[in-house]
N, C-alpha and C positions, 0 to 999 in steps of 0.2 A: 476590685477591677484589676485585670491582668494586662500589662503592657508588653508588647513584643518588640524587640529591638532588631532592626535590620542594618547590617553594616554596609557602607558604601563600596561598590565594586570599583576601587580606585585603579587597579591594574588594567582591566579592560578599557577604561576610558583613556588611559595613557597609551595603550596599544592602538586604539582607534585614531588618536591624534598622530601617532607615528606613521600609520598607513596613509592618512590623509595628507600629511606633510610630504611623503614620497610622491603621492599622486599629484599634488600641487607642483612639486618640482618638475615632474614630467610635463605638466601643462606649460610651465614657464619655458622649458627647453624647446618644446614644439613652437611656442610663440616666438622665441628668439630666432629659431630656424626660419620660420615663415616670414618674419620681418626682414631677415637677410635676403630671402628670395625676392621679396617685394621691392627691396632697395636696389636690386641689380640694375645697372644702367641699360637702356635700350639704345642700340646703335642707330644712328641716323646720318644722313648725308644729304647735302643740297642736291646733288645729282648722282645718285648711286647707280652702279652698273647692275646688270641682271644677276651676275654671279654673286655680287655683294648682297643684293636683296634675297637671293635664294639661301645664301649662307645665314643671313640674319633670321630668315624664316625657319631654317632648320634649328637655330638656337632657340627661337621662341617655342617651336614645337617641343623641343627637349625640355624647355622650362615648364611648359604646360604639363607634360607627362610627370615631371618631378613634383609640381604643385598638386596634381590630381592624386599622385601616390601619397603625398604628405597629407592631403585632405582626407583620403581614405583612412590613413592612420589616425588622424584627428577624430574622425567619426567613431573609430573603434574606441579611442580614449574617451570620447563623449559617452558612449554606451557604458564603459566601465565606471566613469564618474557618476553617471545617473544611478547605477546600482549602489555605489557608495553613498551618494546623497540620500537615496531611499533608506539605506541602512542608518545613516545619521539621523534622518527624520524619525525613523521608528524608534531609535535610541532616545531621541528628544522626547517623543510621546511617552515612552516608558519612564523616563526621568521625571517628566511632569506629573505622571500618575503617582509615582512613588513620592514625589514632593508633596502632592496633595494629601496623600495618606499620612506622611510625616507631620504635616501641618494640622491635620485632624487629630492625630495622636497628641501633638503639642497642645492643642486647645483642650482636649480631654484631660491631659495632665494638669494644665493650669486650673481647670474647673475643679478637679479633684483636690488640688493643692489648696484652693480657696475654701473648699468644704472642710478639709482637715484642719485648716487654720481656725475656722469658726468653731469646730468641735474642740480643738485644743483650748481655745479661749474659754469655752463653756466649762470644760473639765478643770481648768485651772481655777476658775471662779468657784466651782463646786468644791474643789479640794480646799480652797481657802475657807469657805464657809464651814466645811466639816471640821477643819482644824480649829476654827474659832469655837464651834459648839463643844468639841471635845475638850478644849482648854477650859471653857467655862464650867463644864461638868466636873472636870478634875479639881478645879479650884473650889467649887461648891462642896464637893465630897471631902476635900482636905479641911476646909474651914468648919464644917459641921461634924458633930460626933456621929459615928456610925451606930445606928440603933440596933439593939439586939432584940431577940424574940421576947424575952421576959419583960423588958422595958416597954415594948409595944403593948403587951397584954395588960400590964399594970396601969398604963396611962390611958388605955382605951376606955370609952364610956359606952359600954354595952357591946353586944355582939356585932351590930351593924358597923359601929365605928371601928371595931377590930378588923372586920373584913375589908373595910376601906383602906386602913393603914397597910394591911398585908398586900392588897392589890397595888397600892402606890409603890411600895418597896419593889414588888416584882416588875412593874412597868418601868420604874427608874433603872433597874438593873438591865432590863431588855433594851431600853433606849440607849443605854451606855454601850452595850455590845453592838447594837445596830450602827451607832455612830462610828465605832471603830471599824466595823466591816465595810461601811460605805467609804470611809476614808481610805482604807487599804485598796478597795476596788477602783476608786477614783485615781489613786496614785498609779495603779497598774495600767489603767486606760490611758492616763496621761503619758506614761512612758512609751506604751505601744504607739500612740498617736505621734509622738516625737520621732520614733524610728521610721514610721511610715512617711512622715513629712520629709525626713532626710532622703529616703529612697526616691520619693516623688521629685525632690529638688534635683537629684542626680539624673533621673530620667529626663526631666525638663531640660537640663543643660546638654545632655547628649543629643536629644532630638533637635535642639536648636543648632548645635554645631553641624549635625548631619544635614539639616535643611540648608544651611549657609554653604556647605561644601557642594551640595548638589546644584545649587543655584549658580555657583562659580563654574562648575563643569558644563552646565547647560549654556551659559553665556559664551564659554570658549568654543563649544561645538557650533553655536549659531554664527560666531565670528568666522570660524573656519569655513563653514558652508557658504557664507556670503563671499569670502575671498575666492574660493574655488569657482563659484558661479561667475564672478566678475572676470577672472582670468580666462575661463572657458569662452565667454562671450567675446572677449577681446581677441583671442587666438582665432576663433572662427571668422570674425569680421576681417582681420588682417589677411588671412589666407584667401578668403573669397574675393577680397579687393585685389590681391595680387593676381589671382587666376583670371579675374574679369579684365584687368589691365593687359595681361599677356594675350588673352584671346582677342581683345580689341586691336592690339598691335599686329597680331597675326593676320587678322582680317584686312588691316591696312596694307600689309606687305603683299598679301595675295592680290589685292586690287592693283597695287602698283606693278607687280610682276605681270599681271594680265595686260595692263596698259602698255608696258614696254614690249611684251611679246607681240601684241597687236601692231605696234608701230614697226617693229622689226619685220614682221611678216609682210606688212604693207610695203616696206622698203625693199624687201627681198623680191616681192612680186613685181614691183616697179623695175628693179634692176633686170629681172628675167625678161620682162617685156621689152626693155631697151635692147638687151642683148639679142633677143629674137628678131627685133626690127633691124638691128645692124648686121646680123649674120643669118639671113634666111636659109633654111635647109629644106630638104625634100619633105614632102608630106609624110607625117607619121614618124619622122626622126625626132629624137629628143632635142630640145633647144635650151639655150642658156647654160650657165655654169652648173656643174653638178654640186650645188650647195644646198640641196633640199633633202627631204626624207627618202627620195627615190634611190639614192646611192651616192657613191663618191666619197665616203667618209671612212676613216680607219677605225673609228669607234662608233657605238650606237648613236644615232642622230639625236635622240632626246638629251643625251649628255652634252652634245655639241650645242644644241639649242639653249640649254640651261647655262652653259659656260660662256659662250660668245654670241649666241644667236646666229651662228653661221657666218660671222664677220671676222676678217683678219684685223683684230683689235690691237692697238698699241698697248704697251705695258700699263698694268693697273698699279695700285698702291703697293701691291706685294711683288711686282715685277713680272707677273705672268702676262703672256701676250700670244697673239696669233689666233688661228681658228680654234685651237685646242687649249688655249690658256696654259701654256707650258712655262714653268719657271726657267730662268737662264741656267741655273745649275743642272736641272733635269735635262734641259735641251742639250747641253754639252755632254752630260753623262751618257746619253743614248745616241751620240754621234751626230748631233746637229752642228751645222757650220754657221759661223757668224756669231755675233754677240747675243742675238735674241731670235725667237721663233718668227715673229711677225715680219722680219726682214728677209726670211727665206721664202722660196716658192711654196705653193700649196702642195706640190708633189713631195717635196722634202719634208714638209710638216706632216703629211700623211704617213710617210715612212717612219719618221721618229715616233709619232703617236702610235703607230702599229706596234713598234718595238716596246713602247711603254705599256700598251694595253696587254700584249702577250697573251692573246686568246682569252682575255677576261681576267687573268690572274693579277693584272695590275690595275684593276678597276678602282681600287682604293686611292689611287693617285689623284682622282678627280672627286672633289667634294660633291659635285652634282650627281655623281653616280648613286650615292646614298639617298639624295633628295628625290630623285626620280624613280627610285626603287630598283636600280640595277646594281647587283653586287658581284 
């Protein structure tokens, strides 16, 4: 029987572990980033202004874009991990197949070892019997006189007896030579069996060590696979939860903004109606203050509507006030009089806002410009 020995590919297994550890570190990094995004506070106020709500909505939209980008990266990482998991699983199948082969070889070696042990026991018994017979033959030859041909002839009673004596002497000599030959052959076979037994024992030990090593490598790959799958599921769940929460908050902000805009529109229409009733004009002439989208604003009306709703508002938490929500420092920088914009007339606020707007070059001074899509 010929046994083939296969060495364990230790270096590829270690390389696989290194690659999978780096992939697992990437998963954990994404998980930490997503957890940080999910933990970001969501601004709220008991009675928020329209500009505050639009600002928060812009933040939520930016957060959603960030989460969607991160989610896209995570899906790419999922695809990469899926390929690596498939590689690990194929490697696992190969290791299991090799392990099954090694165990089969180990079983064959053990069976052969048992056979050789039985053969060795038989040969040792045969050698012992041959040595006993040879010893008895030698003792018998030593104790009795060696008959010569003349003595056999003189002592024989007739020709038949003579033939019997000669045949006996020949058979005794042949038996003695046979015993010696058998003894030598048995000794040679016993030595060869002992050498084969030593080789089989060494093969048995090597196959056993190889099987144990492959089992440890298989257990390590299974543990790594389970860890990666768990981290992947956790990262996906955290990111999807964060994105869902942000989208829900965005929907709430949109609803609140729509509600406030509807209230402001209703108030604006009521004020216009009151002004029209108080100051009737000729038929076809414009009525009411020029606070609507028809004109009378130094900057695009959608920005005004987003910032103040067309109202001369008092300072908010940041200090911005007036129709255009101008900060005190900006108000003074562009030539406004008085401590704040809302204390000045609309005409002066229009003039200052026009200088800030500068034909659209200063649009970035209003947060709502980006929100309503005017840059």
